[in-house]
Structure formats: C-alpha cells, structure tokens
C-alpha positions, 0 to 999 in steps of 0.5 A: 929760257922758253917762250914767255920767259919760262925755263925749259922744264917750266919749273921756277923757284919763287922763294919763300918756300914756293916752287911753281910748275907751269903746265904745257897748256898755254892759250888766250885763256890760260895765258902761259899755262896752269900753275901748279904750286909746291908749297912748303919744305919737307912735306909740300902741299901740291896746289892745283895739279892741273890738266891730266898731262903726263909730262906735266906731272913728271915735271912735278915729280922732279920738283918734289925731288922725292919729298912726300906730299902733305895734300893735293889742294884745289882752288876750284873744279875747273878742269885746267886746275883739277883734272889731274887731282885723282891721279896726283893723289894716287901718284904721291899717296896724298889726300885731296883737300878742296871745298865741299862744292869742288869735291862734289862737282868732281866726284872725288873722295876727300876731306872738305876744307871750310872757310878758315881751315888750315890744310893738315900737314902744311905747317911741316918745314917751318913755313907755318900753316896754309889756310883755305879762304872761301872766295866765291866769284869766279865760280861758287866753289872757289877757294884761295889759300893764304900763307900767313908766314910769308903773306903769300896769297894763292889766288887761283882764277880769282885774280890772274897775274895778267889781264882780268878774270872771268865771272862764270855765270851762272856759277859765278857772281860779280857781287861775290867777286867784289866781296872776295876781293875786299876780303883778300885786300884786308889781309894785306897779302905781300904777294899774289901767286895766281893760277895763270900768269906771273906773281904779283908783287903790289898785291893790294893794288892789284886787288883794288884794280880788279875790284875797280875793273869789275865795277867799270865793266858793270857801268859799261853794261849799264851804259850800253843798256841806257843807250838802247842796246837790246841784243846780246850781240850788240851788248858784247860788241859795245862792251868788248868790240871784236873778240876771237870765238873762244874769248867771246864765250868767256866774255858772254859768261861774264856779261850774263853775270854783270846783267844779273848784278845790275838786277841785284841792284834793282835795275830793270834789265832786259832778258838777254842771252847769247845764242846757245846759252841753253847748251852752255855748261860751267866754264872750264876756263879762266881769262876774260879778255 
C-alpha cells in the first residue's frame, strides 16, 4: 500500500457498484487527492474526473476496463474536480452533466442537471438511477448525487471524509451549507462518499457533526467580535490560531462567509476583509483546516 493506505494504482473497489480512483494531487487542502468515482455496472457514470492529469485519466481508463461511460458528471466547477471534464468527455465519448451554474462557469457544453434530476443512463446495470441534488454552500453551483438503491451519497466538497470543508465566500454561504446538510440528513444516507478523504459509514452523524461545527464556528466569530477584535488578522488568529499560508487563505474565505452569515442574522458586524481580498477569485479548493 502507498502513503495514506492507497494501493499503488490509487484505485479502490468500495462495493455497491462503486470504484474510486484517487488523483495524484495530495495536499493540505486536497487530503490524499481528489476522488473520481465510477458508479454503476455496464455503463458507469464518471463523477468528478479531477485535475487535467494524464496518469490519473489513464488509471480511470484502466478501472473502466473497456466499459462505455454513461456520463461525465461534476459536483461543482472547482478545478481539482472539474479541470479534466472536457478531456474525459472526449476520451470516453460521454456527455457532460452538471448544474447549469457549473457548465456556465467552465464554459462547457452539456445538458444541465436540475435539482432532483436522474442522470440519464445511470440505471444501467441494475443499480438504479443516480439523482442530482442541489446542495449550495461550499459553492453556489454545487450538486451532491444520491444512489438510492444503496443509499450512497456522493458529497463532493460539501462534506469531506476527514476534517471540515470551507465555505468559499462570496460564492458560498453558511446558511446554504446548513440547509444542504439538513436536506441530506433527512434522506438518511447509509454512506457518504466525499470528494476528498475516505468513505464515511456513520453518514447522518457526520452530517449532524458538520452542522454543529459550522454553528460553533459562527459562535466563535461572534464571540471574537464581542471581545473587541476589529482586524481581520486578529479575527483569524482568534478563531484559528496560526495557520500555514495556503490553509490561511481558505480559512479567510470561510471567515468572510461567517461574517456575512452574522449580518444575515441581524447582528451588527464591522466591515473586515483580509489583505488582497479585492484580488481574490473563486476558491479552487476544499478543506478549511
């Protein structure tokens, strides 16, 4: 086994008709790498083809073992999940399926998936249809995918297998995260299959813990402001302590989202922003801490 418990080819059969191929992009925000899923039997759906990396796509092809692909689906537009979408679509002659927002952001041709749509062709092989669920919060265009036959929930970056996920302000929203987590918990999935990190067996408990974490983080931000913190650097230090630069940027985006959430709740919140905030674009990544 390689580092992180992965086999040398970074491909694992997770059971229930699901195979995962982990991209070779490990890091503090990507954990052991972006997870590309093959879902179903005869014509599997390829979910989140990942970064544009030839060896990773070759491993996906090996896992397909000559099977045709029903669709290339995307949870959201961040590059570590979606950069290879066009290449995968061409390579396996499969249509791209994603939310309208994701297709627009990436400039991709494809059939948009609305909330509650089944992915066409995903019921081939007897596993039942794969259903798209609008789950904004990490980003506004985010989808999760539910395989009701096995009660597997593919969570993208809404929920990670380890640690917590960022809320990518201004695109993400704390209120939307909480609503999306509640929605997934109400479906009572048996297993979460995240975009980063290992599968989660205690699915509902994980969703509840994520909601609790997000509410606790909002309270930490509120308390820091109540204690008189009036600079963004001071706020980050009060909430997170010392962070490496790459993780600090992700934390800053989440802090901005929490400040906005407190305003939405009617609290008086000072206008705080990190240095260089005007130059920041949409977050490419994932984990918060």
